PDB file of the backbone (N, CA, C, O) and the ligand in Angstrom, with CONECT records:
HET     ZN  A 101       1
ATOM      1  N   UNK A   1      18.746   8.319  13.650  1.00  0.00           N
ATOM      2  CA  UNK A   1      17.709   7.498  12.912  1.00  0.00           C
ATOM      3  C   UNK A   1      17.004   8.350  11.901  1.00  0.00           C
ATOM      4  O   UNK A   1      16.499   9.384  12.337  1.00  0.00           O
ATOM      5  N   UNK A   2      16.887   8.095  10.653  1.00  0.00           N
ATOM      6  CA  UNK A   2      16.344   8.949   9.650  1.00  0.00           C
ATOM      7  C   UNK A   2      14.656   8.957   9.792  1.00  0.00           C
ATOM      8  O   UNK A   2      14.086   8.037  10.379  1.00  0.00           O
ATOM      9  N   UNK A   3      14.074   9.849   9.323  1.00  0.00           N
ATOM     10  CA  UNK A   3      12.507  10.007   9.462  1.00  0.00           C
ATOM     11  C   UNK A   3      12.191   9.246   8.309  1.00  0.00           C
ATOM     12  O   UNK A   3      12.917   9.240   7.315  1.00  0.00           O
ATOM     13  N   UNK A   4      11.204   8.646   8.397  1.00  0.00           N
ATOM     14  CA  UNK A   4      10.373   7.907   7.334  1.00  0.00           C
ATOM     15  C   UNK A   4       9.052   8.371   7.249  1.00  0.00           C
ATOM     16  O   UNK A   4       8.388   8.417   8.284  1.00  0.00           O
ATOM     17  N   UNK A   5       8.556   8.727   6.160  1.00  0.00           N
ATOM     18  CA  UNK A   5       7.306   9.255   5.841  1.00  0.00           C
ATOM     19  C   UNK A   5       6.423   8.255   5.008  1.00  0.00           C
ATOM     20  O   UNK A   5       6.946   7.616   4.095  1.00  0.00           O
ATOM     21  N   UNK A   6       5.165   8.119   5.297  1.00  0.00           N
ATOM     22  CA  UNK A   6       4.328   7.326   4.536  1.00  0.00           C
ATOM     23  C   UNK A   6       4.078   8.171   3.044  1.00  0.00           C
ATOM     24  O   UNK A   6       3.763   9.360   3.008  1.00  0.00           O
ATOM     25  N   UNK A   7       4.263   7.401   1.960  1.00  0.00           N
ATOM     26  CA  UNK A   7       4.239   7.878   0.648  1.00  0.00           C
ATOM     27  C   UNK A   7       2.841   8.308   0.424  1.00  0.00           C
ATOM     28  O   UNK A   7       2.697   9.225  -0.385  1.00  0.00           O
ATOM     29  N   UNK A   8       1.773   7.815   0.992  1.00  0.00           N
ATOM     30  CA  UNK A   8       0.341   7.956   0.551  1.00  0.00           C
ATOM     31  C   UNK A   8      -0.145   9.337   1.453  1.00  0.00           C
ATOM     32  O   UNK A   8      -0.434  10.436   0.980  1.00  0.00           O
ATOM     33  N   UNK A   9      -0.143   9.011   2.620  1.00  0.00           N
ATOM     34  CA  UNK A   9      -0.824  10.227   3.562  1.00  0.00           C
ATOM     35  C   UNK A   9       0.359  11.111   4.128  1.00  0.00           C
ATOM     36  O   UNK A   9       0.031  12.096   4.790  1.00  0.00           O
ATOM     37  N   UNK A  10       1.697  10.856   3.933  1.00  0.00           N
ATOM     38  CA  UNK A  10       2.761  11.777   4.253  1.00  0.00           C
ATOM     39  C   UNK A  10       2.912  11.895   5.752  1.00  0.00           C
ATOM     40  O   UNK A  10       3.601  12.785   6.250  1.00  0.00           O
ATOM     41  N   UNK A  11       2.321  11.071   6.408  1.00  0.00           N
ATOM     42  CA  UNK A  11       2.621  10.868   8.086  1.00  0.00           C
ATOM     43  C   UNK A  11       3.897  10.383   8.343  1.00  0.00           C
ATOM     44  O   UNK A  11       4.436   9.520   7.650  1.00  0.00           O
ATOM     45  N   UNK A  12       4.452  10.964   9.423  1.00  0.00           N
ATOM     46  CA  UNK A  12       5.764  10.392   9.851  1.00  0.00           C
ATOM     47  C   UNK A  12       5.668   9.112  10.569  1.00  0.00           C
ATOM     48  O   UNK A  12       4.893   9.042  11.522  1.00  0.00           O
ATOM     49  N   UNK A  13       6.392   8.055  10.207  1.00  0.00           N
ATOM     50  CA  UNK A  13       6.241   7.008  11.074  1.00  0.00           C
ATOM     51  C   UNK A  13       7.392   7.091  12.196  1.00  0.00           C
ATOM     52  O   UNK A  13       8.599   7.168  11.968  1.00  0.00           O
ATOM     53  N   UNK A  14       6.811   7.062  13.363  1.00  0.00           N
ATOM     54  CA  UNK A  14       7.763   7.255  14.427  1.00  0.00           C
ATOM     55  C   UNK A  14       8.824   6.221  14.773  1.00  0.00           C
ATOM     56  O   UNK A  14      10.023   6.412  14.976  1.00  0.00           O
ATOM     57  N   UNK A  15       8.160   5.133  14.796  1.00  0.00           N
ATOM     58  CA  UNK A  15       8.838   3.837  14.954  1.00  0.00           C
ATOM     59  C   UNK A  15       8.746   2.688  13.963  1.00  0.00           C
ATOM     60  O   UNK A  15       7.921   1.774  13.958  1.00  0.00           O
ATOM     61  N   UNK A  16       9.790   2.920  13.096  1.00  0.00           N
ATOM     62  CA  UNK A  16       9.482   1.976  11.954  1.00  0.00           C
ATOM     63  C   UNK A  16       9.925   0.449  12.208  1.00  0.00           C
ATOM     64  O   UNK A  16      11.077   0.152  12.522  1.00  0.00           O
ATOM     65  N   UNK A  17       9.013  -0.373  12.060  1.00  0.00           N
ATOM     66  CA  UNK A  17       9.322  -1.933  12.278  1.00  0.00           C
ATOM     67  C   UNK A  17       8.535  -2.407  10.806  1.00  0.00           C
ATOM     68  O   UNK A  17       7.326  -2.433  10.579  1.00  0.00           O
ATOM     69  N   UNK A  18       9.502  -2.710  10.043  1.00  0.00           N
ATOM     70  CA  UNK A  18       9.017  -3.027   8.766  1.00  0.00           C
ATOM     71  C   UNK A  18       8.068  -4.277   8.899  1.00  0.00           C
ATOM     72  O   UNK A  18       8.259  -5.272   9.599  1.00  0.00           O
ATOM     73  N   UNK A  19       7.111  -4.031   8.154  1.00  0.00           N
ATOM     74  CA  UNK A  19       6.038  -5.179   8.157  1.00  0.00           C
ATOM     75  C   UNK A  19       5.108  -5.304   9.418  1.00  0.00           C
ATOM     76  O   UNK A  19       4.227  -6.149   9.573  1.00  0.00           O
ATOM     77  N   UNK A  20       5.505  -4.203  10.377  1.00  0.00           N
ATOM     78  CA  UNK A  20       4.654  -4.151  11.357  1.00  0.00           C
ATOM     79  C   UNK A  20       4.006  -2.828  11.540  1.00  0.00           C
ATOM     80  O   UNK A  20       2.843  -2.756  11.937  1.00  0.00           O
ATOM     81  N   UNK A  21       4.748  -1.736  11.252  1.00  0.00           N
ATOM     82  CA  UNK A  21       4.267  -0.250  11.234  1.00  0.00           C
ATOM     83  C   UNK A  21       4.506   0.508   9.728  1.00  0.00           C
ATOM     84  O   UNK A  21       4.128   1.629   9.390  1.00  0.00           O
ATOM     85  N   UNK A  22       5.163  -0.360   9.053  1.00  0.00           N
ATOM     86  CA  UNK A  22       5.639   0.231   7.748  1.00  0.00           C
ATOM     87  C   UNK A  22       5.706  -0.937   6.800  1.00  0.00           C
ATOM     88  O   UNK A  22       6.136  -2.060   7.061  1.00  0.00           O
ATOM     89  N   UNK A  23       5.168  -0.460   5.556  1.00  0.00           N
ATOM     90  CA  UNK A  23       5.060  -1.755   4.638  1.00  0.00           C
ATOM     91  C   UNK A  23       5.749  -1.185   3.202  1.00  0.00           C
ATOM     92  O   UNK A  23       5.446  -0.120   2.664  1.00  0.00           O
ATOM     93  N   UNK A  24       6.610  -2.022   2.783  1.00  0.00           N
ATOM     94  CA  UNK A  24       7.499  -1.642   1.650  1.00  0.00           C
ATOM     95  C   UNK A  24       6.776  -2.341   0.292  1.00  0.00           C
ATOM     96  O   UNK A  24       6.505  -3.540   0.216  1.00  0.00           O
ATOM     97  N   UNK A  25       6.532  -1.386  -0.720  1.00  0.00           N
ATOM     98  CA  UNK A  25       6.088  -2.036  -1.945  1.00  0.00           C
ATOM     99  C   UNK A  25       7.237  -1.534  -3.156  1.00  0.00           C
ATOM    100  O   UNK A  25       8.045  -0.625  -2.966  1.00  0.00           O
ATOM    101  N   UNK A  26       7.148  -2.149  -4.141  1.00  0.00           N
ATOM    102  CA  UNK A  26       8.315  -1.786  -5.228  1.00  0.00           C
ATOM    103  C   UNK A  26       8.564  -0.143  -5.275  1.00  0.00           C
ATOM    104  O   UNK A  26       9.695   0.343  -5.275  1.00  0.00           O
ATOM    105  N   UNK A  27       7.520   0.527  -5.309  1.00  0.00           N
ATOM    106  CA  UNK A  27       7.661   2.107  -5.587  1.00  0.00           C
ATOM    107  C   UNK A  27       7.537   2.874  -4.422  1.00  0.00           C
ATOM    108  O   UNK A  27       8.060   3.984  -4.322  1.00  0.00           O
ATOM    109  N   UNK A  28       6.741   2.243  -3.357  1.00  0.00           N
ATOM    110  CA  UNK A  28       6.300   3.087  -2.188  1.00  0.00           C
ATOM    111  C   UNK A  28       6.649   2.322  -0.856  1.00  0.00           C
ATOM    112  O   UNK A  28       6.910   1.122  -0.773  1.00  0.00           O
ATOM    113  N   UNK A  29       6.609   3.179   0.102  1.00  0.00           N
ATOM    114  CA  UNK A  29       6.641   2.628   1.501  1.00  0.00           C
ATOM    115  C   UNK A  29       5.357   3.438   2.160  1.00  0.00           C
ATOM    116  O   UNK A  29       5.140   4.645   2.055  1.00  0.00           O
ATOM    117  N   UNK A  30       4.556   2.445   2.875  1.00  0.00           N
ATOM    118  CA  UNK A  30       3.232   3.124   3.376  1.00  0.00           C
ATOM    119  C   UNK A  30       3.139   2.606   4.938  1.00  0.00           C
ATOM    120  O   UNK A  30       3.748   1.662   5.440  1.00  0.00           O
ATOM    121  N   UNK A  31       2.196   3.504   5.559  1.00  0.00           N
ATOM    122  CA  UNK A  31       2.014   3.214   7.012  1.00  0.00           C
ATOM    123  C   UNK A  31       0.928   2.211   7.053  1.00  0.00           C
ATOM    124  O   UNK A  31       0.397   1.768   6.034  1.00  0.00           O
ATOM    125  N   UNK A  32       0.611   1.863   8.260  1.00  0.00           N
ATOM    126  CA  UNK A  32      -0.266   0.739   8.528  1.00  0.00           C
ATOM    127  C   UNK A  32      -1.570   1.167   8.188  1.00  0.00           C
ATOM    128  O   UNK A  32      -2.147   0.413   7.404  1.00  0.00           O
ATOM    129  N   UNK A  33      -2.272   2.291   8.604  1.00  0.00           N
ATOM    130  CA  UNK A  33      -3.585   2.554   8.164  1.00  0.00           C
ATOM    131  C   UNK A  33      -3.737   2.519   6.542  1.00  0.00           C
ATOM    132  O   UNK A  33      -4.676   1.959   5.977  1.00  0.00           O
ATOM    133  N   UNK A  34      -2.754   3.150   5.924  1.00  0.00           N
ATOM    134  CA  UNK A  34      -2.960   3.145   4.640  1.00  0.00           C
ATOM    135  C   UNK A  34      -2.858   1.807   3.995  1.00  0.00           C
ATOM    136  O   UNK A  34      -3.442   1.541   2.944  1.00  0.00           O
ATOM    137  N   UNK A  35      -2.017   0.875   4.720  1.00  0.00           N
ATOM    138  CA  UNK A  35      -1.972  -0.549   4.303  1.00  0.00           C
ATOM    139  C   UNK A  35      -3.263  -1.355   4.394  1.00  0.00           C
ATOM    140  O   UNK A  35      -3.653  -2.184   3.572  1.00  0.00           O
ATOM    141  N   UNK A  36      -3.874  -0.975   5.542  1.00  0.00           N
ATOM    142  CA  UNK A  36      -5.161  -1.581   5.895  1.00  0.00           C
ATOM    143  C   UNK A  36      -6.159  -1.108   4.767  1.00  0.00           C
ATOM    144  O   UNK A  36      -6.943  -1.901   4.246  1.00  0.00           O
ATOM    145  N   UNK A  37      -6.093   0.190   4.424  1.00  0.00           N
ATOM    146  CA  UNK A  37      -7.179   0.579   3.400  1.00  0.00           C
ATOM    147  C   UNK A  37      -6.739   0.166   1.861  1.00  0.00           C
ATOM    148  O   UNK A  37      -7.533   0.319   0.934  1.00  0.00           O
ATOM    149  N   UNK A  38      -5.544  -0.317   1.681  1.00  0.00           N
ATOM    150  CA  UNK A  38      -5.057  -0.779   0.561  1.00  0.00           C
ATOM    151  C   UNK A  38      -5.785  -2.027   0.348  1.00  0.00           C
ATOM    152  O   UNK A  38      -6.585  -2.273  -0.554  1.00  0.00           O
ATOM    153  N   UNK A  39      -5.359  -2.859   1.402  1.00  0.00           N
ATOM    154  CA  UNK A  39      -6.021  -4.138   1.438  1.00  0.00           C
ATOM    155  C   UNK A  39      -7.590  -4.326   1.316  1.00  0.00           C
ATOM    156  O   UNK A  39      -8.079  -5.231   0.640  1.00  0.00           O
ATOM    157  N   UNK A  40      -8.284  -3.473   1.968  1.00  0.00           N
ATOM    158  CA  UNK A  40      -9.606  -3.351   1.849  1.00  0.00           C
ATOM    159  C   UNK A  40     -10.033  -3.286   0.386  1.00  0.00           C
ATOM    160  O   UNK A  40     -10.933  -4.010  -0.041  1.00  0.00           O
ATOM    161  N   UNK A  41      -9.382  -2.414  -0.376  1.00  0.00           N
ATOM    162  CA  UNK A  41      -9.619  -2.160  -1.775  1.00  0.00           C
ATOM    163  C   UNK A  41      -9.171  -3.465  -2.755  1.00  0.00           C
ATOM    164  O   UNK A  41      -9.724  -3.783  -3.808  1.00  0.00           O
ATOM    165  N   UNK A  42      -8.293  -3.971  -2.269  1.00  0.00           N
ATOM    166  CA  UNK A  42      -7.756  -5.092  -3.036  1.00  0.00           C
ATOM    167  C   UNK A  42      -8.352  -6.390  -2.962  1.00  0.00           C
ATOM    168  O   UNK A  42      -8.412  -7.115  -3.955  1.00  0.00           O
ATOM    169  N   UNK A  43      -8.875  -6.784  -1.640  1.00  0.00           N
ATOM    170  CA  UNK A  43      -9.498  -7.951  -1.368  1.00  0.00           C
ATOM    171  C   UNK A  43     -10.596  -8.412  -2.277  1.00  0.00           C
ATOM    172  O   UNK A  43     -10.639  -9.485  -2.878  1.00  0.00           O
ATOM    173  N   UNK A  44     -11.566  -7.345  -2.292  1.00  0.00           N
ATOM    174  CA  UNK A  44     -12.817  -7.868  -2.972  1.00  0.00           C
ATOM    175  C   UNK A  44     -12.595  -7.882  -4.641  1.00  0.00           C
ATOM    176  O   UNK A  44     -13.381  -8.424  -5.418  1.00  0.00           O
ATOM    177  N   UNK A  45     -11.534  -7.274  -4.981  1.00  0.00           N
ATOM    178  CA  UNK A  45     -11.061  -7.394  -6.491  1.00  0.00           C
ATOM    179  C   UNK A  45     -10.380  -8.758  -6.634  1.00  0.00           C
ATOM    180  O   UNK A  45     -10.604  -9.435  -7.637  1.00  0.00           O
ATOM    181  N   UNK A  46      -9.636  -9.146  -5.761  1.00  0.00           N
ATOM    182  CA  UNK A  46      -8.803 -10.539  -5.963  1.00  0.00           C
ATOM    183  C   UNK A  46      -9.844 -11.534  -5.831  1.00  0.00           C
ATOM    184  O   UNK A  46      -9.918 -12.520  -6.565  1.00  0.00           O
ATOM    185  N   UNK A  47     -10.621 -11.280  -4.923  1.00  0.00           N
ATOM    186  CA  UNK A  47     -11.589 -12.599  -4.675  1.00  0.00           C
ATOM    187  C   UNK A  47     -12.471 -12.931  -5.894  1.00  0.00           C
ATOM    188  O   UNK A  47     -12.859 -14.058  -6.201  1.00  0.00           O
ATOM    189  N   UNK A  48     -12.750 -11.684  -6.593  1.00  0.00           N
ATOM    190  CA  UNK A  48     -13.617 -12.098  -7.830  1.00  0.00           C
ATOM    191  C   UNK A  48     -12.829 -12.522  -9.006  1.00  0.00           C
ATOM    192  O   UNK A  48     -13.342 -13.108  -9.959  1.00  0.00           O
ATOM    193  N   UNK A  49     -11.471 -12.193  -8.920  1.00  0.00           N
ATOM    194  CA  UNK A  49     -10.522 -12.691 -10.092  1.00  0.00           C
ATOM    195  C   UNK A  49     -10.278 -14.192 -10.202  1.00  0.00           C
ATOM    196  O   UNK A  49      -9.644 -14.832  -9.363  1.00  0.00           O
ATOM    197  N   UNK A  50     -10.836 -14.711 -11.315  1.00  0.00           N
ATOM    198  CA  UNK A  50     -10.662 -16.046 -11.704  1.00  0.00           C
ATOM    199  C   UNK A  50     -10.249 -16.324 -13.011  1.00  0.00           C
ATOM    200  O   UNK A  50     -11.047 -15.871 -13.831  1.00  0.00           O
ATOM    201  N   UNK A  51      -9.261 -16.922 -13.519  1.00  0.00           N
ATOM    202  CA  UNK A  51      -8.391 -17.338 -12.450  1.00  0.00           C
ATOM    203  C   UNK A  51      -7.275 -16.367 -11.883  1.00  0.00           C
ATOM    204  O   UNK A  51      -6.804 -15.530 -12.653  1.00  0.00           O
ATOM    205  N   UNK A  52      -6.828 -16.437 -10.570  1.00  0.00           N
ATOM    206  CA  UNK A  52      -5.934 -15.523 -10.215  1.00  0.00           C
ATOM    207  C   UNK A  52      -4.620 -15.458 -10.756  1.00  0.00           C
ATOM    208  O   UNK A  52      -3.940 -16.468 -10.936  1.00  0.00           O
ATOM    209  N   UNK A  53      -4.231 -14.277 -11.029  1.00  0.00           N
ATOM    210  CA  UNK A  53      -2.831 -14.279 -11.692  1.00  0.00           C
ATOM    211  C   UNK A  53      -1.996 -13.092 -11.044  1.00  0.00           C
ATOM    212  O   UNK A  53      -2.347 -11.919 -10.915  1.00  0.00           O
ATOM    213  N   UNK A  54      -0.899 -13.647 -10.699  1.00  0.00           N
ATOM    214  CA  UNK A  54       0.083 -13.021  -9.699  1.00  0.00           C
ATOM    215  C   UNK A  54       0.564 -11.704 -10.371  1.00  0.00           C
ATOM    216  O   UNK A  54       0.701 -10.726  -9.636  1.00  0.00           O
ATOM    217  N   UNK A  55       0.852 -11.578 -11.784  1.00  0.00           N
ATOM    218  CA  UNK A  55       1.135 -10.365 -12.303  1.00  0.00           C
ATOM    219  C   UNK A  55       0.063  -9.518 -12.372  1.00  0.00           C
ATOM    220  O   UNK A  55       0.315  -8.315 -12.298  1.00  0.00           O
ATOM    221  N   UNK A  56      -1.128  -9.881 -12.503  1.00  0.00           N
ATOM    222  CA  UNK A  56      -2.285  -8.828 -12.532  1.00  0.00           C
ATOM    223  C   UNK A  56      -2.519  -8.297 -11.084  1.00  0.00           C
ATOM    224  O   UNK A  56      -2.969  -7.179 -10.833  1.00  0.00           O
ATOM    225  N   UNK A  57      -2.159  -9.238 -10.161  1.00  0.00           N
ATOM    226  CA  UNK A  57      -2.306  -8.655  -8.688  1.00  0.00           C
ATOM    227  C   UNK A  57      -1.389  -7.560  -8.392  1.00  0.00           C
ATOM    228  O   UNK A  57      -1.715  -6.543  -7.780  1.00  0.00           O
ATOM    229  N   UNK A  58      -0.052  -7.848  -8.923  1.00  0.00           N
ATOM    230  CA  UNK A  58       1.027  -6.843  -8.727  1.00  0.00           C
ATOM    231  C   UNK A  58       0.663  -5.572  -9.343  1.00  0.00           C
ATOM    232  O   UNK A  58       0.881  -4.508  -8.763  1.00  0.00           O
ATOM    233  N   UNK A  59       0.088  -5.640 -10.554  1.00  0.00           N
ATOM    234  CA  UNK A  59      -0.301  -4.383 -11.354  1.00  0.00           C
ATOM    235  C   UNK A  59      -1.368  -3.726 -10.603  1.00  0.00           C
ATOM    236  O   UNK A  59      -1.376  -2.496 -10.552  1.00  0.00           O
ATOM    237  N   UNK A  60      -2.326  -4.459  -9.978  1.00  0.00           N
ATOM    238  CA  UNK A  60      -3.527  -3.768  -9.250  1.00  0.00           C
ATOM    239  C   UNK A  60      -2.974  -3.034  -8.153  1.00  0.00           C
ATOM    240  O   UNK A  60      -3.408  -1.902  -7.941  1.00  0.00           O
ATOM    241  N   UNK A  61      -1.893  -3.617  -7.274  1.00  0.00           N
ATOM    242  CA  UNK A  61      -1.321  -3.087  -6.149  1.00  0.00           C
ATOM    243  C   UNK A  61      -0.625  -1.728  -6.574  1.00  0.00           C
ATOM    244  O   UNK A  61      -0.655  -0.690  -5.913  1.00  0.00           O
ATOM    245  N   UNK A  62       0.030  -1.923  -7.841  1.00  0.00           N
ATOM    246  CA  UNK A  62       0.773  -0.586  -8.264  1.00  0.00           C
ATOM    247  C   UNK A  62      -0.335   0.582  -8.631  1.00  0.00           C
ATOM    248  O   UNK A  62      -0.271   1.745  -8.233  1.00  0.00           O
ATOM    249  N   UNK A  63      -1.275   0.074  -9.401  1.00  0.00           N
ATOM    250  CA  UNK A  63      -2.322   1.074  -9.933  1.00  0.00           C
ATOM    251  C   UNK A  63      -2.920   1.747  -8.591  1.00  0.00           C
ATOM    252  O   UNK A  63      -2.916   2.972  -8.475  1.00  0.00           O
ATOM    253  N   UNK A  64      -3.363   1.023  -7.723  1.00  0.00           N
ATOM    254  CA  UNK A  64      -4.088   1.467  -6.489  1.00  0.00           C
ATOM    255  C   UNK A  64      -3.177   2.354  -5.736  1.00  0.00           C
ATOM    256  O   UNK A  64      -3.670   3.361  -5.227  1.00  0.00           O
ATOM    257  N   UNK A  65      -1.901   2.115  -5.594  1.00  0.00           N
ATOM    258  CA  UNK A  65      -0.949   2.936  -4.787  1.00  0.00           C
ATOM    259  C   UNK A  65      -0.674   4.252  -5.619  1.00  0.00           C
ATOM    260  O   UNK A  65      -0.665   5.376  -5.117  1.00  0.00           O
ATOM    261  N   UNK A  66      -0.482   4.012  -6.762  1.00  0.00           N
ATOM    262  CA  UNK A  66      -0.287   5.349  -7.650  1.00  0.00           C
ATOM    263  C   UNK A  66      -1.529   6.339  -7.449  1.00  0.00           C
ATOM    264  O   UNK A  66      -1.393   7.534  -7.184  1.00  0.00           O
ATOM    265  N   UNK A  67      -2.749   5.693  -7.606  1.00  0.00           N
ATOM    266  CA  UNK A  67      -3.867   6.677  -7.317  1.00  0.00           C
ATOM    267  C   UNK A  67      -3.885   7.310  -5.855  1.00  0.00           C
ATOM    268  O   UNK A  67      -4.150   8.488  -5.618  1.00  0.00           O
ATOM    269  N   UNK A  68      -3.545   6.291  -4.869  1.00  0.00           N
ATOM    270  CA  UNK A  68      -3.574   6.687  -3.594  1.00  0.00           C
ATOM    271  C   UNK A  68      -2.405   7.901  -3.224  1.00  0.00           C
ATOM    272  O   UNK A  68      -2.644   8.804  -2.422  1.00  0.00           O
ATOM    273  N   UNK A  69      -1.225   7.769  -3.886  1.00  0.00           N
ATOM    274  CA  UNK A  69      -0.228   8.763  -3.716  1.00  0.00           C
ATOM    275  C   UNK A  69      -0.562   9.957  -4.323  1.00  0.00           C
ATOM    276  O   UNK A  69      -0.165  11.005  -3.813  1.00  0.00           O
ATOM    277  N   UNK A  70      -1.290   9.970  -5.427  1.00  0.00           N
ATOM    278  CA  UNK A  70      -1.857  11.301  -6.159  1.00  0.00           C
ATOM    279  C   UNK A  70      -2.823  11.909  -5.299  1.00  0.00           C
ATOM    280  O   UNK A  70      -2.868  13.136  -5.208  1.00  0.00           O
ATOM    281  N   UNK A  71      -3.589  11.183  -4.669  1.00  0.00           N
ATOM    282  CA  UNK A  71      -4.798  11.858  -3.895  1.00  0.00           C
ATOM    283  C   UNK A  71      -4.478  11.968  -2.464  1.00  0.00           C
ATOM    284  O   UNK A  71      -5.195  12.664  -1.744  1.00  0.00           O
ATOM    285  N   UNK A  72      -3.466  11.343  -1.995  1.00  0.00           N
ATOM    286  CA  UNK A  72      -2.840  11.501  -0.587  1.00  0.00           C
ATOM    287  C   UNK A  72      -3.702  10.697   0.332  1.00  0.00           C
ATOM    288  O   UNK A  72      -3.703  10.996   1.526  1.00  0.00           O
ATOM    289  N   UNK A  73      -4.458   9.676  -0.118  1.00  0.00           N
ATOM    290  CA  UNK A  73      -4.983   8.762   0.795  1.00  0.00           C
ATOM    291  C   UNK A  73      -5.570   7.556  -0.042  1.00  0.00           C
ATOM    292  O   UNK A  73      -5.880   7.708  -1.223  1.00  0.00           O
ATOM    293  N   UNK A  74      -5.695   6.479   0.552  1.00  0.00           N
ATOM    294  CA  UNK A  74      -6.118   5.374  -0.083  1.00  0.00           C
ATOM    295  C   UNK A  74      -7.550   5.057   0.207  1.00  0.00           C
ATOM    296  O   UNK A  74      -8.080   4.070  -0.305  1.00  0.00           O
TER     297      UNK A  74
HETATM  298 ZN    ZN A 101      -0.175   6.566   5.243  1.00  0.00          ZN2+
END
């Protein structure tokens, strides 16, 4: 079994169960704690966005992940 690492915190994911311990985004794969942090950042912004736009949200996810990968945390 190949080792998979979170793109943000670089932690190795021991048991990869997609969408339970590891989450795939277009450019990145991230672990569960990082996914929780990502959602915590996205939710307040998405809630205030009116009208909600899917493309805007996809871009927000990508921008937030780009920043997280650069900093090594979300
Ligand atoms: Zn992580």
